[in-house]
C-alpha positions as CSV (number, residue, x, y, z in Angstrom):
1,X,28.5,-68.9,7.2
2,X,28.5,-65.9,9.4
3,X,25.2,-64.6,10.7
4,X,24.2,-61.1,9.6
5,X,23.7,-59.0,12.7
6,X,21.7,-56.3,10.9
7,X,19.3,-58.9,9.5
8,X,18.7,-60.5,12.9
9,X,18.0,-57.1,14.7
10,X,15.6,-56.2,11.9
11,X,13.7,-59.4,12.2
12,X,13.6,-59.0,16.0
13,X,12.2,-55.5,15.9
14,X,9.9,-55.3,12.9
15,X,7.7,-52.5,14.3
16,X,10.7,-50.3,15.0
17,X,12.0,-50.8,11.5
18,X,8.6,-50.1,10.0
19,X,8.3,-46.9,11.9
20,X,11.8,-45.7,10.9
21,X,11.0,-46.5,7.3
22,X,7.7,-44.6,7.5
23,X,9.4,-41.5,9.1
24,X,12.1,-41.6,6.4
25,X,9.5,-41.8,3.7
26,X,7.5,-38.9,5.2
27,X,10.6,-36.7,5.4
28,X,11.5,-37.6,1.8
29,X,8.0,-36.8,0.6
30,X,8.0,-33.4,2.5
31,X,11.3,-32.5,1.0
32,X,10.3,-33.4,-2.5
33,X,7.0,-31.6,-2.3
34,X,8.6,-28.5,-0.9
35,X,11.2,-28.5,-3.6
36,X,8.7,-29.0,-6.4
37,X,6.4,-26.3,-4.9
38,X,9.4,-23.9,-4.8
39,X,10.3,-24.6,-8.4
40,X,6.7,-24.2,-9.7
41,X,6.3,-20.9,-7.8
42,X,9.6,-19.6,-9.1
43,X,8.7,-20.5,-12.7
44,X,5.3,-18.9,-12.4
45,X,6.6,-15.6,-10.8
46,X,9.3,-15.4,-13.6
47,X,6.5,-15.8,-16.2
48,X,4.3,-13.2,-14.6
49,X,7.3,-10.9,-14.1
50,X,8.1,-11.0,-17.8
51,X,4.5,-10.1,-18.6
52,X,4.6,-7.1,-16.3
53,X,7.9,-5.9,-17.7
54,X,6.5,-5.9,-21.2
55,X,3.6,-3.5,-20.1
56,X,6.1,-0.9,-18.9
57,X,6.3,1.4,-15.9
58,X,6.2,5.1,-15.2
59,X,9.6,6.6,-14.7
60,X,10.3,8.7,-11.7
61,X,9.8,12.4,-12.6
62,X,7.5,11.8,-15.5
63,X,4.8,14.5,-15.6
64,X,1.2,13.4,-14.6
65,X,-0.4,16.1,-16.8
66,X,-1.8,13.6,-19.2
67,X,-3.9,11.9,-16.6
68,X,-6.8,14.4,-16.8
69,X,-8.2,13.1,-20.1
70,X,-7.8,9.5,-19.0
71,X,-9.8,10.3,-15.8
72,X,-12.5,12.0,-17.8
73,X,-12.7,9.0,-20.2
74,X,-13.0,6.6,-17.2
75,X,-15.8,8.7,-15.8
76,X,-17.6,8.9,-19.2
77,X,-17.6,5.1,-19.6
78,X,-18.9,4.6,-16.1
79,X,-15.8,3.1,-14.6
80,X,-15.6,5.9,-12.0
81,X,-18.9,6.6,-10.2
82,X,-18.6,8.4,-6.9
83,X,-22.3,8.5,-6.2
84,X,-22.6,4.7,-6.9
85,X,-19.6,4.1,-4.6
86,X,-21.1,6.2,-1.8
87,X,-24.4,4.3,-2.1
88,X,-22.6,0.9,-2.1
89,X,-20.7,1.9,1.1
90,X,-24.0,3.0,2.8
91,X,-25.7,-0.3,1.8
92,X,-22.8,-2.3,3.0
93,X,-22.3,-0.7,6.4
94,X,-26.0,-0.2,6.9
95,X,-26.5,-3.9,6.2
96,X,-23.9,-4.8,8.8
97,X,-25.9,-3.0,11.4
98,X,-24.0,0.3,11.7
99,X,-25.8,3.5,12.4
100,X,-25.8,6.8,10.5
101,X,-22.9,8.3,12.4
102,X,-20.6,5.3,11.8
103,X,-21.6,5.2,8.1
104,X,-20.8,8.9,7.8
105,X,-17.4,8.3,9.4
106,X,-16.7,5.6,6.8
107,X,-17.7,7.9,3.9
108,X,-15.4,10.6,5.3
109,X,-12.6,8.1,5.9
110,X,-12.8,6.9,2.3
111,X,-12.8,10.4,0.8
112,X,-16.3,10.5,-0.6
113,X,-17.4,14.1,-1.4
114,X,-19.8,15.5,1.3
115,X,-22.2,16.6,-1.5
116,X,-22.9,12.9,-2.2
117,X,-23.6,11.9,1.4
118,X,-27.2,12.9,1.7
119,X,-28.3,11.1,-1.4
120,X,-26.4,8.0,-0.4
121,X,-27.7,8.1,3.2
122,X,-31.3,7.8,1.8
123,X,-30.6,4.1,1.3
124,X,-29.9,3.5,5.0
125,X,-32.3,1.0,6.6
126,X,-34.6,2.4,9.3
127,X,-32.5,2.8,12.5
128,X,-35.5,1.7,14.7
129,X,-35.7,-1.7,12.9
130,X,-32.0,-2.3,13.0
131,X,-31.8,-1.3,16.7
132,X,-34.6,-3.6,17.6
133,X,-32.9,-6.5,15.9
134,X,-29.5,-5.7,17.5
135,X,-31.0,-5.4,21.0
136,X,-32.9,-8.7,20.7
137,X,-29.8,-10.4,19.4
138,X,-27.6,-9.0,22.1
139,X,-29.9,-9.3,25.1
140,X,-31.8,-12.5,24.3
141,X,-34.8,-11.5,26.5
142,X,-33.1,-10.0,29.6
143,X,-32.6,-6.3,30.2
144,X,-33.4,-6.3,33.9
145,X,-29.7,-5.8,34.9
146,X,-28.7,-2.1,34.8
147,X,-25.2,-3.1,33.9
148,X,-26.4,-5.1,30.9
149,X,-28.6,-2.1,29.8
150,X,-25.6,0.2,30.0
151,X,-23.3,-2.2,28.1
152,X,-26.0,-2.7,25.4
153,X,-26.6,1.0,25.0
154,X,-22.8,1.8,24.9
155,X,-22.4,-0.9,22.2
156,X,-25.2,0.6,20.1
157,X,-23.7,4.1,20.5
158,X,-20.3,2.8,19.4
159,X,-22.0,1.4,16.3
160,X,-23.0,4.9,15.3
161,X,-26.6,5.2,16.5
162,X,-28.0,8.5,18.1
163,X,-28.8,8.4,21.8
164,X,-32.4,9.3,21.2
165,X,-32.8,6.3,18.8
166,X,-31.1,4.0,21.3
167,X,-33.2,5.2,24.2
168,X,-36.4,4.7,22.2
169,X,-35.4,1.2,21.1
170,X,-34.5,0.2,24.7
171,X,-37.8,1.5,25.8
172,X,-39.6,-0.5,23.1
173,X,-37.6,-3.6,24.1
174,X,-38.5,-3.1,27.8
175,X,-42.2,-2.8,26.9
176,X,-42.1,-6.0,24.8
177,X,-40.3,-7.8,27.6
178,X,-43.0,-6.7,30.1
179,X,-45.8,-7.7,27.7
180,X,-44.3,-11.1,27.3
181,X,-43.4,-10.7,23.6
182,X,-46.9,-10.7,22.3
């Protein structure tokens, strides 16, 4: 009986054979998982596409004259509330530590009517408190370096705070630093 060369080499190098088998299994698993993922995604997109096709689309050139009553109806049921949107923007950006100028810029950028700005800006947190927190967070107890003071004030100005508010807050911080935070 002739000896099987493949069997002898396999027995001599079991680790190599095990690694090759493992690599082959991983490649096969990756291929099968990718193929099944592709098929599932294709099936789902076809299903969703059929749903959207049944809803219908606007044809190019259709008149938009009928949209006025729809917009009025949305406003009547409270789905469109410009004042509420402006207040939500002010709360959001004020809560993130932005100053009044930056919040006004966001209101302008998002197309909120200027007549609504004043009422919405009433909900802004006090700039002095926000500035004190931001300076403490940024400086961590050291404003002795003039370069650090300049970088801190520049950062606060970029966040939309007025120079007079930044200057007053920096002065309060320097006083607290001299007093030893008591």
